[in-house]
Backbone as CSV, one residue per row, in Angstrom:
resi,resn,N_x,N_y,N_z,CA_x,CA_y,CA_z,C_x,C_y,C_z
1,MET,73.665,141.697,55.013,73.637,140.557,54.519,73.593,139.851,55.544
2,ASP,72.850,138.783,55.611,72.782,137.847,57.047,72.743,136.343,57.045
3,PHE,73.738,135.389,57.632,73.864,134.137,57.105,73.629,133.551,58.529
4,LEU,73.005,132.450,58.317,72.715,131.898,59.905,72.732,130.395,59.402
5,ASN,73.806,129.752,60.054,73.932,128.428,60.155,72.879,127.677,60.883
6,PRO,72.137,126.651,60.804,70.925,126.169,61.487,71.469,125.398,62.815
7,TYR,72.844,125.296,62.822,73.252,124.380,63.985,73.735,125.580,65.071
8,GLU,74.034,126.747,64.536,74.330,127.788,65.574,73.606,128.220,66.977
9,LEU,72.163,128.647,66.668,71.181,128.756,67.943,70.994,127.698,68.637
10,PRO,70.908,126.320,68.210,70.833,125.677,69.168,72.076,125.112,69.865
11,VAL,73.101,125.557,69.427,74.696,125.330,70.222,74.343,126.434,71.507
12,LEU,74.254,127.661,71.109,73.898,128.675,72.080,72.775,128.258,72.900
13,ASP,71.588,128.039,72.550,70.518,127.271,73.701,70.990,126.234,74.305
14,TRP,71.596,125.207,73.883,72.406,124.262,74.863,73.135,124.827,75.675
15,ILE,74.231,125.545,75.563,74.936,126.372,76.551,73.868,127.224,77.741
16,ARG,72.767,127.732,77.179,71.868,128.800,78.148,71.108,127.715,78.735
17,THR,70.985,126.527,78.370,70.171,125.719,79.226,70.927,124.991,80.228
18,HIS,71.983,124.220,79.589,72.852,122.873,80.487,74.024,123.718,81.255
19,VAL,74.576,125.002,80.631,75.661,125.529,81.276,75.447,126.821,82.028
20,SER,74.485,127.367,81.943,73.886,128.617,82.549,73.835,128.137,83.967
21,CYS,74.063,129.326,85.081,74.135,129.199,86.330,74.227,130.654,86.869
22,PRO,73.899,130.803,88.412,74.002,132.071,89.084,75.484,132.779,89.075
23,PHE,76.548,131.535,89.229,77.898,131.631,89.320,78.318,132.491,87.944
24,LEU,78.244,131.824,86.913,78.509,132.139,85.696,77.973,133.583,85.256
25,ASP,76.744,133.647,85.696,75.934,135.064,85.432,76.677,136.040,85.886
26,VAL,77.223,135.986,87.056,77.939,137.018,87.497,79.504,137.085,86.753
27,ILE,80.082,135.839,86.899,81.701,136.041,86.249,81.780,135.959,84.861
28,MET,81.037,135.499,83.912,81.060,135.574,82.599,81.245,137.239,82.066
29,PRO,80.150,137.929,82.605,80.191,139.484,81.968,81.634,140.599,82.629
30,ILE,82.091,139.721,83.640,83.413,140.491,84.261,84.335,139.961,83.212
31,ILE,84.683,138.493,82.856,85.537,138.475,81.920,85.242,138.880,80.638
32,THR,83.939,139.197,79.983,83.640,139.713,78.708,84.168,141.331,78.770
33,ASP,84.109,141.868,79.980,84.550,143.461,79.925,85.876,143.418,80.144
34,PHE,86.777,142.637,80.440,88.067,142.764,80.197,88.281,143.023,78.753
35,CYS,87.958,142.735,77.695,88.074,142.921,76.541,87.004,143.890,75.698
36,GLU,86.091,144.861,76.197,85.665,145.492,75.695,86.374,146.822,75.183
37,GLY,86.134,146.875,73.692,86.861,147.693,72.965,88.551,147.443,73.175
38,GLY,88.488,146.062,73.431,89.960,145.624,73.187,90.671,146.395,74.413
39,ILE,90.475,146.918,75.588,90.891,148.130,76.504,91.992,147.220,77.166
40,GLY,91.463,145.830,77.535,92.407,145.132,78.870,93.849,144.933,77.982
41,TRP,93.666,144.683,76.678,95.067,144.108,76.203,95.819,145.397,75.375
42,ILE,94.727,146.583,75.194,95.756,147.573,74.710,96.369,148.125,76.186
43,LEU,95.747,147.979,77.369,96.711,148.105,78.602,97.846,147.602,78.838
44,ILE,97.721,146.223,78.402,98.628,145.157,78.472,99.898,145.625,77.684
45,ALA,99.528,145.711,76.265,100.482,146.268,75.551,101.177,147.631,75.688
46,ILE,100.802,148.605,76.156,101.302,149.778,77.111,102.273,149.314,77.966
47,VAL,101.772,148.906,78.797,102.481,148.160,80.174,104.208,147.578,79.347
48,LEU,103.839,146.777,78.497,105.050,145.808,78.053,105.935,146.856,77.561
49,LEU,105.588,147.755,76.855,106.362,149.134,76.277,107.408,149.721,76.951
50,PHE,107.019,149.563,78.375,107.870,150.312,79.336,109.067,149.214,79.662
51,PHE,109.041,148.152,79.559,110.310,146.991,79.873,110.807,146.800,78.479
52,ARG,112.121,146.959,78.391,113.150,146.448,77.457,112.814,145.106,76.760
53,LYS,112.778,144.343,77.751,112.611,142.903,77.371,111.479,142.299,76.848
54,THR,110.173,143.310,77.260,108.619,142.911,76.496,108.360,144.369,75.498
55,ARG,109.436,145.166,75.084,108.650,145.595,74.539,108.601,145.323,73.034
56,LYS,109.011,144.589,72.322,108.605,144.276,71.035,107.263,143.534,71.279
57,THR,107.191,142.466,72.227,105.670,142.195,72.567,104.680,143.174,72.611
58,GLY,105.239,144.503,73.189,103.940,145.444,73.205,103.784,146.040,71.907
59,ILE,105.054,146.121,71.014,104.705,147.018,69.732,103.770,146.073,68.637
60,THR,104.486,144.520,68.854,103.657,143.575,68.260,101.852,143.298,68.312
61,MET,101.749,143.647,69.807,100.582,143.678,70.087,99.403,144.943,69.769
62,GLY,100.021,146.138,69.654,99.919,147.435,69.669,99.305,147.150,67.763
63,ILE,100.391,146.596,67.001,100.070,146.817,65.624,99.118,145.596,64.916
64,ALA,99.225,144.779,65.852,97.944,143.349,65.494,96.542,144.228,66.157
65,LEU,96.448,144.880,67.315,95.202,145.116,67.493,94.696,146.468,66.897
66,LEU,95.710,147.499,65.970,95.402,148.064,64.926,94.501,147.507,63.693
67,ILE,95.456,146.794,63.091,94.999,145.937,62.205,93.528,145.010,62.270
68,GLY,93.369,144.429,63.804,92.203,144.189,64.138,91.248,144.697,63.743
69,LEU,91.431,146.200,64.408,90.334,147.460,64.459,89.987,147.777,63.274
70,VAL,90.873,148.086,62.453,90.553,148.550,61.048,89.946,147.231,60.033
71,LEU,90.254,146.076,59.941,89.974,145.195,59.292,88.638,144.635,59.621
72,CYS,88.850,144.491,60.814,87.402,143.342,61.558,86.665,144.333,61.929
73,ASN,86.431,145.429,62.761,85.748,146.455,63.252,85.017,147.276,62.291
74,LEU,85.887,148.015,61.769,85.763,148.749,60.573,85.619,148.544,59.502
75,THR,85.969,147.498,58.691,85.534,147.060,57.657,84.739,145.710,57.336
76,LEU,85.028,144.700,58.217,84.239,143.350,57.919,82.992,143.094,58.611
77,LYS,82.843,143.769,59.676,81.519,143.646,60.655,80.302,144.551,59.643
78,PRO,81.041,145.720,59.358,79.830,146.264,58.442,79.565,145.899,57.152
79,LEU,80.748,144.934,56.638,80.394,144.511,55.478,79.572,143.495,55.043
80,VAL,79.786,142.515,56.354,79.019,141.238,56.272,77.668,141.679,56.886
81,GLY,77.625,142.621,57.903,76.177,142.694,58.822,75.206,141.892,59.340
82,ARG,76.274,140.748,60.049,75.358,139.916,60.356,74.907,139.855,61.762
83,MET,73.335,139.788,61.682,72.671,140.237,63.250,73.195,139.479,64.212
84,ARG,73.025,139.837,65.601,73.420,138.880,66.786,72.264,137.899,66.844
85,PRO,72.974,136.806,67.768,71.973,135.764,67.830,70.607,136.239,68.742
86,PHE,70.955,137.289,69.606,69.592,137.288,70.403,68.336,138.252,69.509
87,ALA,69.040,138.592,68.500,67.762,139.087,67.403,66.795,138.053,67.046
88,PHE,67.392,136.754,67.040,66.497,135.879,66.369,65.787,135.146,67.455
89,ASN,66.096,135.402,68.704,65.511,134.905,69.917,64.862,135.585,70.645
90,PRO,63.681,136.063,70.779,63.217,137.088,71.542,62.830,136.812,72.964
91,ASP,63.113,135.661,73.141,62.736,135.138,74.372,64.026,135.305,75.361
92,ILE,65.252,135.195,74.701,66.593,135.975,75.369,66.523,137.032,76.261
93,GLU,66.451,136.928,77.414,67.115,138.297,78.473,68.440,138.555,78.476
94,LEU,69.094,138.928,77.985,70.928,139.474,78.024,70.905,139.873,79.489
95,ILE,72.197,139.579,79.920,72.739,140.008,81.352,73.355,140.856,81.282
96,ILE,73.734,141.865,79.971,74.915,142.744,79.351,74.184,143.489,78.540
97,PRO,74.866,144.638,78.522,73.785,145.852,77.799,74.022,144.880,76.529
98,GLN,72.999,145.388,75.673,72.821,144.974,74.026,74.100,145.504,73.269
99,PRO,75.019,144.491,72.720,76.115,145.156,71.838,74.968,145.953,70.453
100,SER,75.805,146.920,69.938,75.323,147.757,69.016,75.749,147.407,67.457
101,GLU,77.113,146.777,67.644,77.604,146.578,66.486,77.123,145.185,65.662
102,TYR,77.455,144.856,64.344,77.176,143.463,64.170,77.720,142.335,64.718
103,SER,77.496,141.070,64.483,78.152,140.066,65.026,79.279,139.364,64.675
104,PHE,79.741,139.438,63.269,80.899,138.682,62.442,81.798,139.544,62.119
105,PRO,82.997,139.132,62.351,83.459,138.198,63.457,83.327,139.237,64.851
106,SER,83.658,138.296,65.570,83.541,138.636,67.094,84.880,139.830,67.451
107,GLY,84.650,140.909,67.664,85.695,141.748,67.924,86.380,141.434,69.353
108,HIS,85.805,140.869,70.026,86.262,140.549,71.492,87.548,139.453,71.199
109,SER,87.092,138.390,70.202,87.887,137.212,70.065,88.975,137.827,69.396
110,VAL,88.789,138.621,68.192,89.851,139.162,67.420,90.977,139.715,68.620
111,SER,90.415,140.604,69.290,91.377,141.260,70.036,92.188,140.558,71.061
112,SER,91.260,139.541,71.417,92.087,138.970,72.491,93.088,137.876,72.076
113,PHE,92.420,137.232,70.985,93.555,136.211,70.466,94.969,137.013,69.861
114,GLU,94.538,138.320,69.267,95.696,139.036,68.785,96.552,139.231,70.050
115,GLY,96.577,139.921,71.101,96.989,140.465,72.349,97.538,138.879,72.912
116,ALA,97.023,137.884,72.857,97.203,136.488,73.462,98.459,135.815,72.727
117,PHE,98.128,135.690,71.599,99.037,135.142,70.724,100.163,135.917,70.159
118,ALA,100.152,137.050,70.709,101.588,138.062,70.393,102.193,137.689,71.448
119,ILE,101.584,137.692,72.726,102.720,137.407,73.563,103.232,136.133,73.839
120,TYR,102.298,134.451,73.318,102.602,133.654,73.106,103.744,133.608,72.141
121,LEU,104.118,134.315,71.365,105.006,134.169,70.110,106.467,134.796,70.823
122,TYR,106.391,135.589,71.675,107.698,136.145,72.020,107.601,135.584,73.689
123,HIS,106.654,135.049,74.108,106.864,134.493,75.866,106.010,133.311,76.214
124,LYS,106.582,132.176,75.688,105.629,130.712,75.888,105.156,130.897,77.133
125,LYS,105.978,130.913,77.840,105.171,130.910,79.226,104.228,131.728,79.898
126,TRP,104.242,132.775,79.558,103.089,133.814,79.725,101.943,133.747,78.511
127,GLY,102.294,133.317,77.373,101.300,133.128,76.549,100.533,132.338,76.746
128,ILE,100.632,131.340,77.414,99.992,130.071,77.660,98.786,130.436,78.607
129,PRO,98.598,131.406,80.045,97.727,131.752,80.237,97.085,132.798,79.573
130,ALA,97.739,133.744,78.733,97.241,134.726,77.946,96.269,133.951,77.234
131,LEU,96.635,133.035,76.359,95.534,132.380,75.547,94.564,131.425,76.318
132,ILE,94.690,130.989,77.144,93.940,130.664,78.171,92.629,131.393,78.365
133,LEU,92.822,133.020,78.580,92.236,134.139,79.192,91.457,134.770,77.876
134,ALA,92.270,134.463,76.541,91.432,134.804,75.315,90.454,133.753,75.029
135,ALA,90.706,132.617,75.353,89.335,131.668,75.194,88.331,131.712,75.659
136,LEU,88.514,132.165,77.269,87.483,132.400,77.963,86.779,133.765,77.824
137,ILE,87.405,134.744,77.098,86.822,135.931,76.844,85.866,135.423,75.597
138,ALA,86.130,134.838,74.551,85.703,134.196,73.485,84.323,133.278,74.125
139,LEU,84.743,132.467,74.919,83.859,131.852,75.203,82.619,132.455,76.177
140,SER,82.867,133.484,76.811,81.910,134.150,77.354,80.810,135.161,76.367
141,ARG,81.243,135.284,75.124,80.424,135.821,74.442,79.229,134.815,73.649
142,LEU,79.816,133.579,73.879,78.758,132.704,73.434,77.920,132.314,74.552
143,TYR,78.054,132.500,75.889,77.769,132.032,77.176,76.801,133.176,77.084
144,LEU,76.977,134.677,76.966,76.394,135.749,76.859,75.329,135.773,75.834
145,TYR,75.023,135.082,75.002,74.265,135.029,73.657,74.296,136.298,72.774
146,VAL,75.636,136.577,72.524,75.942,137.657,71.855,76.376,137.588,70.587
147,HIS,77.009,136.330,70.384,78.028,135.858,69.051,77.611,134.257,68.754
148,TYR,77.648,134.106,67.496,77.419,132.831,67.293,78.839,132.123,67.178
149,PRO,78.988,130.670,67.237,80.084,130.035,67.608,81.037,130.444,66.367
150,THR,80.644,130.614,64.745,81.286,130.894,63.536,81.988,132.193,63.811
151,ASP,81.281,133.118,64.741,81.714,134.508,64.922,82.947,134.466,65.881
152,ILE,83.169,133.550,66.904,84.011,133.456,67.918,85.288,132.376,67.146
153,LEU,84.969,131.392,66.159,85.752,131.053,65.574,86.586,131.843,64.696
154,ALA,86.251,132.407,63.814,86.596,133.288,62.714,87.225,134.509,63.425
155,GLY,87.027,134.967,64.625,87.599,135.973,65.518,89.039,135.493,66.078
156,SER,88.844,134.299,66.273,89.915,133.776,66.916,91.141,133.382,66.022
157,LEU,90.802,132.913,64.842,91.772,132.653,63.578,92.258,134.020,63.186
158,LEU,91.284,134.962,62.970,91.821,136.300,62.571,92.549,136.869,63.265
159,GLY,92.440,137.001,64.730,93.342,137.451,66.012,94.769,137.016,65.553
160,CYS,94.715,135.488,65.596,96.130,134.868,65.643,96.796,135.144,64.536
161,LEU,95.870,135.176,63.264,96.651,135.782,61.910,97.252,137.140,62.116
162,PHE,96.525,137.929,62.582,97.076,139.565,62.497,98.147,139.475,63.306
163,ALA,98.221,138.850,64.817,99.369,138.919,65.532,100.751,138.239,65.013
164,TRP,100.337,137.403,64.224,101.747,136.521,63.287,101.895,137.523,62.470
165,LEU,101.012,138.222,61.866,101.681,139.005,60.509,102.387,140.220,61.459
166,ALA,101.698,140.740,62.415,102.188,142.103,62.990,103.988,141.304,63.615
167,TYR,103.795,140.293,64.297,105.191,139.802,64.740,106.316,139.632,63.569
168,LEU,105.776,138.743,62.500,106.662,139.009,61.057,107.287,140.417,60.468
169,PHE,106.231,141.539,60.987,106.640,142.776,60.734,107.511,143.564,61.580
170,VAL,107.113,143.078,62.488,108.055,143.518,64.015,109.462,143.459,63.602
171,ASN,109.702,141.830,63.555,110.922,141.448,63.248,111.920,141.786,62.065
172,TRP,110.881,142.112,60.714,111.389,142.670,59.577,112.061,144.161,59.832
173,CYS,111.078,144.691,60.592,111.694,146.089,60.701,113.116,146.089,61.666
174,GLU,112.894,145.382,62.659,114.153,145.375,63.275,115.360,144.795,62.758
175,LYS,115.329,143.876,61.654,116.252,143.360,60.895,116.902,144.729,60.176
176,ILE,115.967,145.428,59.548,116.089,146.693,58.824,117.013,147.555,59.667
177,TRP,116.337,147.629,60.684,117.037,148.510,61.527,118.691,148.160,61.733
178,GLN,118.757,146.858,62.310,120.013,146.829,62.396,120.994,146.955,61.821
179,LYS,120.462,146.511,59.873,121.395,146.788,58.863,121.646,148.282,58.623
180,ARG,120.770,148.877,59.295,121.049,150.252,58.921,122.124,150.687,59.832
181,THR,121.739,150.452,61.576,122.675,150.912,62.568,123.965,150.113,62.415
182,GLN,124.179,149.108,61.703,125.336,148.456,61.589,126.544,149.119,60.366
183,SER,125.443,149.635,59.222,126.441,150.373,58.222,126.943,151.792,58.493
184,LEU,126.276,152.147,59.878,126.643,153.582,60.039,127.882,153.801,60.469
């Protein structure tokens, strides 16, 4: 199934025409690569696990990333089956390898906002730069002509939702653990 909002390709074309430049042609693939397969956020989550002060953040990120993988990449993307924008515009020459998965929602946006919002929920000071990085990653997907604006919007909102649900789950588990250990 494919759905195309008639206003989305013109937005991407406007970015291509008015924002595109040689500097961003170098920078945007680097920014987008940070989150290829969610690897940058996975590595951050692993590092956070090593420190007592940030362990809950790392656990929350890990759970959120797993939720996003299952619900978005493995379920929603194939179910919706939205073709990528470059498939509708044969004049576009991509400056990154052509993604093979479907477009909706943006997996880069989901994982970026899962990781960044999880950090923000525990550490506001670190969370703001993380959210800025997540936004840059999401915007890079528009710049690179591999996602529609609604892919990015949905991915960003789902990422925040999954991080929040993981946050609630981790805190609920912690309360149960504390009750059990206090009763021993």
